[in-house]
PDB file of N, CA, C and O in Angstrom:
ATOM      1  N   MET A   1      16.355  -5.483  11.519  1.00  0.00           N
ATOM      2  CA  MET A   1      16.070  -4.434  11.237  1.00  0.00           C
ATOM      3  C   MET A   1      15.798  -3.494  12.375  1.00  0.00           C
ATOM      4  O   MET A   1      15.647  -3.894  13.529  1.00  0.00           O
ATOM      5  N   GLY A   2      15.731  -1.997  11.952  1.00  0.00           N
ATOM      6  CA  GLY A   2      16.834  -1.100  13.296  1.00  0.00           C
ATOM      7  C   GLY A   2      15.291  -0.603  14.252  1.00  0.00           C
ATOM      8  O   GLY A   2      14.170  -0.809  13.785  1.00  0.00           O
ATOM      9  N   LYS A   3      15.424  -0.212  15.058  1.00  0.00           N
ATOM     10  CA  LYS A   3      14.913   0.289  16.167  1.00  0.00           C
ATOM     11  C   LYS A   3      13.161   0.497  15.637  1.00  0.00           C
ATOM     12  O   LYS A   3      12.116  -0.145  15.741  1.00  0.00           O
ATOM     13  N   PHE A   4      13.719   2.095  14.893  1.00  0.00           N
ATOM     14  CA  PHE A   4      12.190   2.439  13.940  1.00  0.00           C
ATOM     15  C   PHE A   4      11.217   1.397  13.228  1.00  0.00           C
ATOM     16  O   PHE A   4       9.999   1.440  13.057  1.00  0.00           O
ATOM     17  N   ASP A   5      12.071   0.543  12.909  1.00  0.00           N
ATOM     18  CA  ASP A   5      11.187  -0.703  12.003  1.00  0.00           C
ATOM     19  C   ASP A   5      10.381  -1.491  12.988  1.00  0.00           C
ATOM     20  O   ASP A   5       9.213  -1.640  12.628  1.00  0.00           O
ATOM     21  N   ARG A   6      10.511  -1.718  13.465  1.00  0.00           N
ATOM     22  CA  ARG A   6      10.236  -2.289  15.112  1.00  0.00           C
ATOM     23  C   ARG A   6       8.970  -1.701  16.048  1.00  0.00           C
ATOM     24  O   ARG A   6       8.181  -2.261  16.808  1.00  0.00           O
ATOM     25  N   ASP A   7       9.156  -0.288  15.624  1.00  0.00           N
ATOM     26  CA  ASP A   7       8.144   0.272  15.985  1.00  0.00           C
ATOM     27  C   ASP A   7       6.915   0.484  15.379  1.00  0.00           C
ATOM     28  O   ASP A   7       5.738   0.555  15.733  1.00  0.00           O
ATOM     29  N   PHE A   8       7.612   0.569  14.267  1.00  0.00           N
ATOM     30  CA  PHE A   8       6.305   1.156  12.670  1.00  0.00           C
ATOM     31  C   PHE A   8       5.821   0.348  12.653  1.00  0.00           C
ATOM     32  O   PHE A   8       4.607   0.410  12.458  1.00  0.00           O
ATOM     33  N   ILE A   9       6.761  -1.519  12.934  1.00  0.00           N
ATOM     34  CA  ILE A   9       5.455  -2.937  12.719  1.00  0.00           C
ATOM     35  C   ILE A   9       4.902  -2.792  14.004  1.00  0.00           C
ATOM     36  O   ILE A   9       3.696  -2.984  13.849  1.00  0.00           O
ATOM     37  N   THR A  10       5.148  -2.540  15.277  1.00  0.00           N
ATOM     38  CA  THR A  10       4.590  -2.668  16.431  1.00  0.00           C
ATOM     39  C   THR A  10       3.787  -1.949  15.792  1.00  0.00           C
ATOM     40  O   THR A  10       2.995  -2.634  15.144  1.00  0.00           O
ATOM     41  N   ALA A  11       3.663  -1.014  15.704  1.00  0.00           N
ATOM     42  CA  ALA A  11       1.832   0.279  15.551  1.00  0.00           C
ATOM     43  C   ALA A  11       1.384   0.190  14.325  1.00  0.00           C
ATOM     44  O   ALA A  11       0.823   1.238  14.004  1.00  0.00           O
ATOM     45  N   ALA A  12       1.385  -0.786  13.304  1.00  0.00           N
ATOM     46  CA  ALA A  12       0.349  -1.344  12.375  1.00  0.00           C
ATOM     47  C   ALA A  12      -0.504  -2.190  13.401  1.00  0.00           C
ATOM     48  O   ALA A  12      -1.669  -1.900  13.674  1.00  0.00           O
ATOM     49  N   GLU A  13       0.335  -3.512  14.072  1.00  0.00           N
ATOM     50  CA  GLU A  13      -0.099  -4.507  14.827  1.00  0.00           C
ATOM     51  C   GLU A  13      -0.928  -3.917  15.114  1.00  0.00           C
ATOM     52  O   GLU A  13      -1.979  -4.180  14.529  1.00  0.00           O
ATOM     53  N   ARG A  14      -0.947  -2.968  15.999  1.00  0.00           N
ATOM     54  CA  ARG A  14      -1.986  -1.633  16.736  1.00  0.00           C
ATOM     55  C   ARG A  14      -3.126  -1.822  16.001  1.00  0.00           C
ATOM     56  O   ARG A  14      -4.284  -2.091  16.323  1.00  0.00           O
ATOM     57  N   GLY A  15      -2.633  -1.647  15.054  1.00  0.00           N
ATOM     58  CA  GLY A  15      -4.300  -1.046  13.961  1.00  0.00           C
ATOM     59  C   GLY A  15      -3.986   0.184  13.336  1.00  0.00           C
ATOM     60  O   GLY A  15      -4.535   0.797  12.420  1.00  0.00           O
ATOM     61  N   GLU A  16      -2.198   0.597  14.571  1.00  0.00           N
ATOM     62  CA  GLU A  16      -3.041   1.973  13.170  1.00  0.00           C
ATOM     63  C   GLU A  16      -2.882   2.971  12.087  1.00  0.00           C
ATOM     64  O   GLU A  16      -2.041   3.758  11.652  1.00  0.00           O
ATOM     65  N   VAL A  17      -3.883   2.634  11.900  1.00  0.00           N
ATOM     66  CA  VAL A  17      -4.495   3.251  10.454  1.00  0.00           C
ATOM     67  C   VAL A  17      -3.082   3.990   8.915  1.00  0.00           C
ATOM     68  O   VAL A  17      -3.050   3.827   7.695  1.00  0.00           O
ATOM     69  N   GLU A  18      -2.469   4.514   9.580  1.00  0.00           N
ATOM     70  CA  GLU A  18      -1.047   5.196   9.072  1.00  0.00           C
ATOM     71  C   GLU A  18      -0.768   4.390   9.011  1.00  0.00           C
ATOM     72  O   GLU A  18      -1.130   3.731   8.037  1.00  0.00           O
ATOM     73  N   ALA A  19       0.258   3.697  10.193  1.00  0.00           N
ATOM     74  CA  ALA A  19       1.165   2.704  10.182  1.00  0.00           C
ATOM     75  C   ALA A  19       1.083   1.678   9.322  1.00  0.00           C
ATOM     76  O   ALA A  19       1.925   1.306   8.504  1.00  0.00           O
ATOM     77  N   CYS A  20      -0.626   0.977   9.694  1.00  0.00           N
ATOM     78  CA  CYS A  20      -0.692   0.188   8.457  1.00  0.00           C
ATOM     79  C   CYS A  20      -0.664  -0.293   6.925  1.00  0.00           C
ATOM     80  O   CYS A  20      -0.412  -1.335   6.318  1.00  0.00           O
ATOM     81  N   PHE A  21      -1.181   1.437   6.528  1.00  0.00           N
ATOM     82  CA  PHE A  21      -0.986   2.055   5.042  1.00  0.00           C
ATOM     83  C   PHE A  21       0.513   2.159   5.184  1.00  0.00           C
ATOM     84  O   PHE A  21       1.183   1.453   4.430  1.00  0.00           O
ATOM     85  N   ARG A  22       1.080   2.878   5.975  1.00  0.00           N
ATOM     86  CA  ARG A  22       2.669   2.000   5.622  1.00  0.00           C
ATOM     87  C   ARG A  22       3.547   1.515   5.419  1.00  0.00           C
ATOM     88  O   ARG A  22       4.517   1.879   4.755  1.00  0.00           O
ATOM     89  N   LEU A  23       3.404   0.852   5.813  1.00  0.00           N
ATOM     90  CA  LEU A  23       4.131  -0.801   6.128  1.00  0.00           C
ATOM     91  C   LEU A  23       3.352  -1.289   4.957  1.00  0.00           C
ATOM     92  O   LEU A  23       4.121  -1.567   4.037  1.00  0.00           O
ATOM     93  N   GLY A  24       1.855  -1.532   4.603  1.00  0.00           N
ATOM     94  CA  GLY A  24       1.884  -1.820   3.373  1.00  0.00           C
ATOM     95  C   GLY A  24       2.438  -0.909   2.169  1.00  0.00           C
ATOM     96  O   GLY A  24       2.852  -1.707   1.329  1.00  0.00           O
ATOM     97  N   VAL A  25       2.551  -0.134   1.898  1.00  0.00           N
ATOM     98  CA  VAL A  25       3.814   0.508   0.656  1.00  0.00           C
ATOM     99  C   VAL A  25       4.905   0.443   0.775  1.00  0.00           C
ATOM    100  O   VAL A  25       5.575   0.787  -0.199  1.00  0.00           O
ATOM    101  N   SER A  26       5.881  -0.195   2.470  1.00  0.00           N
ATOM    102  CA  SER A  26       7.114  -0.624   2.944  1.00  0.00           C
ATOM    103  C   SER A  26       6.869  -1.985   2.085  1.00  0.00           C
ATOM    104  O   SER A  26       7.450  -1.949   1.001  1.00  0.00           O
ATOM    105  N   TYR A  27       5.985  -3.421   2.387  1.00  0.00           N
ATOM    106  CA  TYR A  27       6.586  -4.147   1.569  1.00  0.00           C
ATOM    107  C   TYR A  27       6.127  -4.211   0.621  1.00  0.00           C
ATOM    108  O   TYR A  27       6.291  -5.389   0.304  1.00  0.00           O
ATOM    109  N   SER A  28       5.491  -3.623  -0.322  1.00  0.00           N
ATOM    110  CA  SER A  28       5.948  -3.373  -2.177  1.00  0.00           C
ATOM    111  C   SER A  28       6.045  -2.857  -2.198  1.00  0.00           C
ATOM    112  O   SER A  28       5.140  -2.039  -2.356  1.00  0.00           O
ATOM    113  N   THR A  29       7.401  -2.505  -2.061  1.00  0.00           N
ATOM    114  CA  THR A  29       8.468  -1.520  -2.428  1.00  0.00           C
ATOM    115  C   THR A  29      10.249  -2.005  -1.858  1.00  0.00           C
ATOM    116  O   THR A  29      11.235  -1.401  -2.281  1.00  0.00           O
ATOM    117  N   GLY A  30      10.344  -3.243  -0.802  1.00  0.00           N
ATOM    118  CA  GLY A  30      10.872  -3.085  -0.396  1.00  0.00           C
ATOM    119  C   GLY A  30      11.427  -2.664   0.309  1.00  0.00           C
ATOM    120  O   GLY A  30      12.511  -3.204   0.529  1.00  0.00           O
ATOM    121  N   ARG A  31      11.163  -1.803   0.876  1.00  0.00           N
ATOM    122  CA  ARG A  31      11.918  -0.581   1.699  1.00  0.00           C
ATOM    123  C   ARG A  31      11.874  -0.727   3.841  1.00  0.00           C
ATOM    124  O   ARG A  31      11.091  -0.198   4.630  1.00  0.00           O
ATOM    125  N   GLY A  32      12.609  -1.299   4.002  1.00  0.00           N
ATOM    126  CA  GLY A  32      12.593  -1.118   4.798  1.00  0.00           C
ATOM    127  C   GLY A  32      12.407  -3.165   5.681  1.00  0.00           C
ATOM    128  O   GLY A  32      12.927  -3.807   6.593  1.00  0.00           O
ATOM    129  N   VAL A  33      11.722  -3.288   4.997  1.00  0.00           N
ATOM    130  CA  VAL A  33      10.606  -4.665   5.084  1.00  0.00           C
ATOM    131  C   VAL A  33      11.003  -5.325   3.538  1.00  0.00           C
ATOM    132  O   VAL A  33      10.962  -4.615   2.533  1.00  0.00           O
ATOM    133  N   PRO A  34      11.426  -6.911   3.481  1.00  0.00           N
ATOM    134  CA  PRO A  34      11.076  -7.811   2.728  1.00  0.00           C
ATOM    135  C   PRO A  34      10.128  -7.121   1.964  1.00  0.00           C
ATOM    136  O   PRO A  34       9.181  -6.499   2.446  1.00  0.00           O
ATOM    137  N   TYR A  35      10.398  -7.236   0.696  1.00  0.00           N
ATOM    138  CA  TYR A  35       9.488  -6.967  -0.615  1.00  0.00           C
ATOM    139  C   TYR A  35       8.566  -8.564  -0.604  1.00  0.00           C
ATOM    140  O   TYR A  35       8.917  -9.744  -0.584  1.00  0.00           O
ATOM    141  N   ASP A  36       7.020  -7.728  -0.633  1.00  0.00           N
ATOM    142  CA  ASP A  36       6.031  -9.353  -0.530  1.00  0.00           C
ATOM    143  C   ASP A  36       5.176  -8.804  -0.561  1.00  0.00           C
ATOM    144  O   ASP A  36       4.957  -7.963   0.311  1.00  0.00           O
ATOM    145  N   LEU A  37       4.006  -9.112  -1.932  1.00  0.00           N
ATOM    146  CA  LEU A  37       3.570  -8.245  -1.996  1.00  0.00           C
ATOM    147  C   LEU A  37       1.917  -8.883  -1.872  1.00  0.00           C
ATOM    148  O   LEU A  37       0.857  -8.479  -2.351  1.00  0.00           O
ATOM    149  N   VAL A  38       2.277 -10.126  -0.950  1.00  0.00           N
ATOM    150  CA  VAL A  38       1.164 -10.314   0.033  1.00  0.00           C
ATOM    151  C   VAL A  38       1.174 -10.416   1.106  1.00  0.00           C
ATOM    152  O   VAL A  38       0.769 -11.458   1.621  1.00  0.00           O
ATOM    153  N   ALA A  39       1.725  -9.188   1.986  1.00  0.00           N
ATOM    154  CA  ALA A  39       1.671  -8.701   3.412  1.00  0.00           C
ATOM    155  C   ALA A  39       1.310  -7.635   2.464  1.00  0.00           C
ATOM    156  O   ALA A  39       0.120  -7.336   2.563  1.00  0.00           O
ATOM    157  N   ALA A  40       2.059  -6.863   1.439  1.00  0.00           N
ATOM    158  CA  ALA A  40       1.629  -5.487   1.547  1.00  0.00           C
ATOM    159  C   ALA A  40       0.295  -5.220   0.881  1.00  0.00           C
ATOM    160  O   ALA A  40      -0.060  -4.042   0.836  1.00  0.00           O
ATOM    161  N   HIS A  41      -0.344  -5.969   0.458  1.00  0.00           N
ATOM    162  CA  HIS A  41      -1.835  -6.177   0.196  1.00  0.00           C
ATOM    163  C   HIS A  41      -2.364  -6.483   1.963  1.00  0.00           C
ATOM    164  O   HIS A  41      -2.738  -5.582   2.713  1.00  0.00           O
ATOM    165  N   LYS A  42      -2.331  -7.034   2.105  1.00  0.00           N
ATOM    166  CA  LYS A  42      -2.641  -7.603   3.884  1.00  0.00           C
ATOM    167  C   LYS A  42      -2.696  -6.378   4.358  1.00  0.00           C
ATOM    168  O   LYS A  42      -3.813  -5.869   4.452  1.00  0.00           O
ATOM    169  N   TRP A  43      -1.578  -5.650   4.747  1.00  0.00           N
ATOM    170  CA  TRP A  43      -1.701  -4.479   5.717  1.00  0.00           C
ATOM    171  C   TRP A  43      -2.027  -2.978   4.990  1.00  0.00           C
ATOM    172  O   TRP A  43      -1.931  -1.806   5.355  1.00  0.00           O
ATOM    173  N   LEU A  44      -2.488  -3.711   3.694  1.00  0.00           N
ATOM    174  CA  LEU A  44      -3.045  -2.693   2.618  1.00  0.00           C
ATOM    175  C   LEU A  44      -4.445  -2.584   2.822  1.00  0.00           C
ATOM    176  O   LEU A  44      -4.817  -1.422   2.658  1.00  0.00           O
ATOM    177  N   ASN A  45      -5.207  -3.242   3.071  1.00  0.00           N
ATOM    178  CA  ASN A  45      -6.531  -4.040   3.028  1.00  0.00           C
ATOM    179  C   ASN A  45      -7.068  -4.442   4.412  1.00  0.00           C
ATOM    180  O   ASN A  45      -8.157  -4.916   4.736  1.00  0.00           O
ATOM    181  N   VAL A  46      -5.877  -4.083   5.202  1.00  0.00           N
ATOM    182  CA  VAL A  46      -6.291  -3.315   7.193  1.00  0.00           C
ATOM    183  C   VAL A  46      -6.387  -2.337   7.098  1.00  0.00           C
ATOM    184  O   VAL A  46      -7.421  -1.931   7.628  1.00  0.00           O
ATOM    185  N   ALA A  47      -5.616  -1.361   6.508  1.00  0.00           N
ATOM    186  CA  ALA A  47      -5.673   0.087   6.617  1.00  0.00           C
ATOM    187  C   ALA A  47      -7.148   0.425   5.760  1.00  0.00           C
ATOM    188  O   ALA A  47      -8.084   1.144   6.109  1.00  0.00           O
ATOM    189  N   ALA A  48      -7.009  -0.198   4.795  1.00  0.00           N
ATOM    190  CA  ALA A  48      -8.064   0.584   3.815  1.00  0.00           C
ATOM    191  C   ALA A  48      -9.775   0.221   4.541  1.00  0.00           C
ATOM    192  O   ALA A  48     -10.733   0.991   4.464  1.00  0.00           O
ATOM    193  N   VAL A  49      -9.772  -1.358   5.327  1.00  0.00           N
ATOM    194  CA  VAL A  49     -11.345  -1.355   6.259  1.00  0.00           C
ATOM    195  C   VAL A  49     -11.110  -0.405   7.080  1.00  0.00           C
ATOM    196  O   VAL A  49     -12.043   0.355   7.340  1.00  0.00           O
ATOM    197  N   ASN A  50      -9.750  -0.187   7.731  1.00  0.00           N
ATOM    198  CA  ASN A  50     -10.304   1.523   8.595  1.00  0.00           C
ATOM    199  C   ASN A  50     -10.536   3.021   8.406  1.00  0.00           C
ATOM    200  O   ASN A  50     -10.943   3.767   9.296  1.00  0.00           O
ATOM    201  N   GLY A  51     -10.234   3.388   7.150  1.00  0.00           N
ATOM    202  CA  GLY A  51     -10.602   3.993   6.521  1.00  0.00           C
ATOM    203  C   GLY A  51      -9.506   4.856   5.410  1.00  0.00           C
ATOM    204  O   GLY A  51      -9.439   5.912   4.781  1.00  0.00           O
ATOM    205  N   SER A  52      -8.759   3.639   5.661  1.00  0.00           N
ATOM    206  CA  SER A  52      -7.767   5.327   5.075  1.00  0.00           C
ATOM    207  C   SER A  52      -8.604   5.166   2.769  1.00  0.00           C
ATOM    208  O   SER A  52      -9.363   4.259   2.428  1.00  0.00           O
ATOM    209  N   ARG A  53      -8.254   5.946   2.091  1.00  0.00           N
ATOM    210  CA  ARG A  53      -8.728   6.150   0.434  1.00  0.00           C
ATOM    211  C   ARG A  53      -6.963   5.383   0.257  1.00  0.00           C
ATOM    212  O   ARG A  53      -6.501   4.580  -0.554  1.00  0.00           O
ATOM    213  N   GLU A  54      -6.383   6.093   1.421  1.00  0.00           N
ATOM    214  CA  GLU A  54      -5.242   5.704   0.017  1.00  0.00           C
ATOM    215  C   GLU A  54      -4.387   4.942  -0.305  1.00  0.00           C
ATOM    216  O   GLU A  54      -3.422   4.827  -1.061  1.00  0.00           O
ATOM    217  N   ALA A  55      -5.232   4.178   0.810  1.00  0.00           N
ATOM    218  CA  ALA A  55      -4.835   2.180   0.725  1.00  0.00           C
ATOM    219  C   ALA A  55      -5.579   1.070   0.183  1.00  0.00           C
ATOM    220  O   ALA A  55      -5.344  -0.134   0.078  1.00  0.00           O
ATOM    221  N   VAL A  56      -6.903   2.097  -0.245  1.00  0.00           N
ATOM    222  CA  VAL A  56      -7.847   1.740  -1.204  1.00  0.00           C
ATOM    223  C   VAL A  56      -7.301   1.864  -2.362  1.00  0.00           C
ATOM    224  O   VAL A  56      -8.001   1.234  -3.154  1.00  0.00           O
ATOM    225  N   ASN A  57      -6.324   2.394  -2.947  1.00  0.00           N
ATOM    226  CA  ASN A  57      -5.689   3.128  -4.782  1.00  0.00           C
ATOM    227  C   ASN A  57      -4.897   2.542  -4.726  1.00  0.00           C
ATOM    228  O   ASN A  57      -4.856   1.865  -5.754  1.00  0.00           O
ATOM    229  N   TRP A  58      -3.289   2.097  -3.425  1.00  0.00           N
ATOM    230  CA  TRP A  58      -2.434   1.394  -3.481  1.00  0.00           C
ATOM    231  C   TRP A  58      -2.826  -0.181  -4.075  1.00  0.00           C
ATOM    232  O   TRP A  58      -2.157  -0.888  -4.829  1.00  0.00           O
ATOM    233  N   ARG A  59      -4.195  -0.460  -3.432  1.00  0.00           N
ATOM    234  CA  ARG A  59      -3.806  -1.865  -3.083  1.00  0.00           C
ATOM    235  C   ARG A  59      -4.993  -2.591  -4.443  1.00  0.00           C
ATOM    236  O   ARG A  59      -5.218  -3.797  -4.549  1.00  0.00           O
ATOM    237  N   ALA A  60      -5.624  -1.465  -5.379  1.00  0.00           N
ATOM    238  CA  ALA A  60      -6.003  -1.204  -6.459  1.00  0.00           C
ATOM    239  C   ALA A  60      -5.155  -1.472  -7.386  1.00  0.00           C
ATOM    240  O   ALA A  60      -5.116  -2.451  -8.131  1.00  0.00           O
ATOM    241  N   GLU A  61      -4.345  -0.408  -7.312  1.00  0.00           N
ATOM    242  CA  GLU A  61      -2.784  -0.996  -8.026  1.00  0.00           C
ATOM    243  C   GLU A  61      -1.850  -1.321  -7.895  1.00  0.00           C
ATOM    244  O   GLU A  61      -0.914  -0.955  -8.606  1.00  0.00           O
ATOM    245  N   LEU A  62      -1.688  -2.627  -6.352  1.00  0.00           N
ATOM    246  CA  LEU A  62      -0.587  -3.968  -5.994  1.00  0.00           C
ATOM    247  C   LEU A  62      -1.849  -4.609  -7.116  1.00  0.00           C
ATOM    248  O   LEU A  62      -1.499  -4.904  -8.259  1.00  0.00           O
ATOM    249  N   ALA A  63      -2.954  -4.744  -6.791  1.00  0.00           N
ATOM    250  CA  ALA A  63      -3.192  -5.945  -7.729  1.00  0.00           C
ATOM    251  C   ALA A  63      -3.269  -6.100  -8.933  1.00  0.00           C
ATOM    252  O   ALA A  63      -3.709  -7.130  -9.443  1.00  0.00           O
ATOM    253  N   ARG A  64      -2.879  -5.167  -9.535  1.00  0.00           N
ATOM    254  CA  ARG A  64      -2.842  -5.138 -10.734  1.00  0.00           C
ATOM    255  C   ARG A  64      -1.227  -6.742 -11.068  1.00  0.00           C
ATOM    256  O   ARG A  64      -1.019  -7.656 -11.866  1.00  0.00           O
ATOM    257  N   GLU A  65      -0.715  -6.271 -10.132  1.00  0.00           N
ATOM    258  CA  GLU A  65       0.454  -7.759  -9.983  1.00  0.00           C
ATOM    259  C   GLU A  65       0.340  -8.251  -9.662  1.00  0.00           C
ATOM    260  O   GLU A  65       1.403  -8.755  -9.299  1.00  0.00           O
ATOM    261  N   MET A  66      -0.722  -8.926  -9.247  1.00  0.00           N
ATOM    262  CA  MET A  66      -0.416  -9.778  -8.303  1.00  0.00           C
ATOM    263  C   MET A  66      -1.539 -11.017  -8.798  1.00  0.00           C
ATOM    264  O   MET A  66      -2.290 -10.815  -9.752  1.00  0.00           O
ATOM    265  N   SER A  67      -1.549 -12.177  -8.108  1.00  0.00           N
ATOM    266  CA  SER A  67      -2.235 -13.176  -8.683  1.00  0.00           C
ATOM    267  C   SER A  67      -3.187 -13.625  -8.358  1.00  0.00           C
ATOM    268  O   SER A  67      -3.071 -14.389  -7.400  1.00  0.00           O
ATOM    269  N   ALA A  68      -3.937 -13.523  -8.657  1.00  0.00           N
ATOM    270  CA  ALA A  68      -5.832 -14.598  -7.888  1.00  0.00           C
ATOM    271  C   ALA A  68      -5.164 -15.005  -6.647  1.00  0.00           C
ATOM    272  O   ALA A  68      -5.246 -14.342  -5.613  1.00  0.00           O
ATOM    273  N   ALA A  69      -4.339 -16.369  -6.780  1.00  0.00           N
ATOM    274  CA  ALA A  69      -3.917 -16.743  -5.584  1.00  0.00           C
ATOM    275  C   ALA A  69      -3.095 -16.093  -4.846  1.00  0.00           C
ATOM    276  O   ALA A  69      -3.017 -16.595  -3.725  1.00  0.00           O
ATOM    277  N   GLU A  70      -2.199 -14.842  -5.053  1.00  0.00           N
ATOM    278  CA  GLU A  70      -1.858 -14.608  -4.236  1.00  0.00           C
ATOM    279  C   GLU A  70      -2.557 -13.337  -3.402  1.00  0.00           C
ATOM    280  O   GLU A  70      -2.439 -12.915  -2.251  1.00  0.00           O
ATOM    281  N   ILE A  71      -3.273 -12.980  -4.464  1.00  0.00           N
ATOM    282  CA  ILE A  71      -5.197 -12.431  -3.817  1.00  0.00           C
ATOM    283  C   ILE A  71      -5.791 -12.653  -2.469  1.00  0.00           C
ATOM    284  O   ILE A  71      -6.351 -12.208  -1.467  1.00  0.00           O
ATOM    285  N   ALA A  72      -5.420 -13.381  -2.957  1.00  0.00           N
ATOM    286  CA  ALA A  72      -6.560 -14.371  -1.943  1.00  0.00           C
ATOM    287  C   ALA A  72      -5.946 -14.654  -0.983  1.00  0.00           C
ATOM    288  O   ALA A  72      -6.735 -14.576  -0.041  1.00  0.00           O
ATOM    289  N   GLU A  73      -4.802 -15.000  -0.574  1.00  0.00           N
ATOM    290  CA  GLU A  73      -3.860 -15.479   0.493  1.00  0.00           C
ATOM    291  C   GLU A  73      -3.568 -13.742   1.493  1.00  0.00           C
ATOM    292  O   GLU A  73      -3.431 -13.547   2.700  1.00  0.00           O
ATOM    293  N   ALA A  74      -3.569 -13.090   0.696  1.00  0.00           N
ATOM    294  CA  ALA A  74      -3.699 -12.024   1.090  1.00  0.00           C
ATOM    295  C   ALA A  74      -5.171 -10.896   2.422  1.00  0.00           C
ATOM    296  O   ALA A  74      -5.236 -10.142   3.393  1.00  0.00           O
ATOM    297  N   GLN A  75      -6.323 -11.933   0.978  1.00  0.00           N
ATOM    298  CA  GLN A  75      -7.832 -11.345   1.656  1.00  0.00           C
ATOM    299  C   GLN A  75      -7.546 -12.829   2.834  1.00  0.00           C
ATOM    300  O   GLN A  75      -8.027 -12.538   3.928  1.00  0.00           O
ATOM    301  N   ARG A  76      -7.365 -13.235   2.836  1.00  0.00           N
ATOM    302  CA  ARG A  76      -7.402 -14.225   4.043  1.00  0.00           C
ATOM    303  C   ARG A  76      -6.770 -14.118   5.693  1.00  0.00           C
ATOM    304  O   ARG A  76      -7.228 -14.283   6.823  1.00  0.00           O
ATOM    305  N   GLN A  77      -5.104 -13.645   4.928  1.00  0.00           N
ATOM    306  CA  GLN A  77      -4.363 -13.336   6.581  1.00  0.00           C
ATOM    307  C   GLN A  77      -4.808 -11.779   6.711  1.00  0.00           C
ATOM    308  O   GLN A  77      -4.118 -11.339   7.632  1.00  0.00           O
ATOM    309  N   ALA A  78      -5.709 -10.657   6.175  1.00  0.00           N
ATOM    310  CA  ALA A  78      -6.305  -9.638   5.608  1.00  0.00           C
ATOM    311  C   ALA A  78      -7.432  -9.747   7.051  1.00  0.00           C
ATOM    312  O   ALA A  78      -7.110  -9.099   8.046  1.00  0.00           O
ATOM    313  N   ARG A  79      -8.547 -10.467   7.083  1.00  0.00           N
ATOM    314  CA  ARG A  79      -9.518 -11.290   7.663  1.00  0.00           C
ATOM    315  C   ARG A  79      -8.934 -11.733   8.553  1.00  0.00           C
ATOM    316  O   ARG A  79      -8.908 -10.826   9.385  1.00  0.00           O
ATOM    317  N   GLU A  80      -8.380 -12.649   8.973  1.00  0.00           N
ATOM    318  CA  GLU A  80      -7.500 -13.556  10.134  1.00  0.00           C
ATOM    319  C   GLU A  80      -7.100 -12.611  10.821  1.00  0.00           C
ATOM    320  O   GLU A  80      -7.026 -12.956  12.000  1.00  0.00           O
ATOM    321  N   TRP A  81      -6.658 -11.069  10.571  1.00  0.00           N
ATOM    322  CA  TRP A  81      -5.564 -10.466  11.224  1.00  0.00           C
ATOM    323  C   TRP A  81      -6.635  -9.331  12.057  1.00  0.00           C
ATOM    324  O   TRP A  81      -6.395  -8.855  13.166  1.00  0.00           O
ATOM    325  N   LEU A  82      -7.808  -9.053  11.254  1.00  0.00           N
ATOM    326  CA  LEU A  82      -8.497  -7.865  11.921  1.00  0.00           C
ATOM    327  C   LEU A  82      -9.944  -9.242  12.685  1.00  0.00           C
ATOM    328  O   LEU A  82     -10.931  -8.882  13.327  1.00  0.00           O
ATOM    329  N   ALA A  83      -9.706 -10.265  12.442  1.00  0.00           N
ATOM    330  CA  ALA A  83     -10.842 -11.415  13.787  1.00  0.00           C
ATOM    331  C   ALA A  83     -10.275 -11.069  15.121  1.00  0.00           C
ATOM    332  O   ALA A  83     -10.834 -10.893  16.204  1.00  0.00           O
ATOM    333  N   THR A  84      -8.943 -11.015  14.746  1.00  0.00           N
ATOM    334  CA  THR A  84      -8.313 -10.846  15.780  1.00  0.00           C
ATOM    335  C   THR A  84      -8.000  -9.484  16.720  1.00  0.00           C
ATOM    336  O   THR A  84      -7.810  -9.446  17.936  1.00  0.00           O
ATOM    337  N   HIS A  85      -8.006  -8.714  16.042  1.00  0.00           N
ATOM    338  CA  HIS A  85      -7.386  -7.085  16.138  1.00  0.00           C
ATOM    339  C   HIS A  85      -8.698  -6.518  17.173  1.00  0.00           C
ATOM    340  O   HIS A  85      -8.635  -6.165  18.351  1.00  0.00           O
ATOM    341  N   HIS A  86      -9.830  -6.578  16.292  1.00  0.00           N
ATOM    342  CA  HIS A  86     -10.958  -5.666  16.603  1.00  0.00           C
ATOM    343  C   HIS A  86     -12.521  -6.453  17.338  1.00  0.00           C
ATOM    344  O   HIS A  86     -13.493  -5.751  17.619  1.00  0.00           O
TER     345      HIS A  86
END
């Protein structure tokens, strides 16, 4: 992972909504980070909770490709992240 990617992930971990959204999209496509639907859904959840309408739409589309167990795990991870960062 390059410096840009680390900076991008750091911004998402700080809770910057656009960075959370973009990180979710990146995980959903495997661009710059490993392809990971659970991580994608988690970051899109975080962005959606913080007001990103775009993240709501992406998350809904992504959920169609995921199992119920994967969605539940992504939601658990998002709740855990939100509990420790808000």
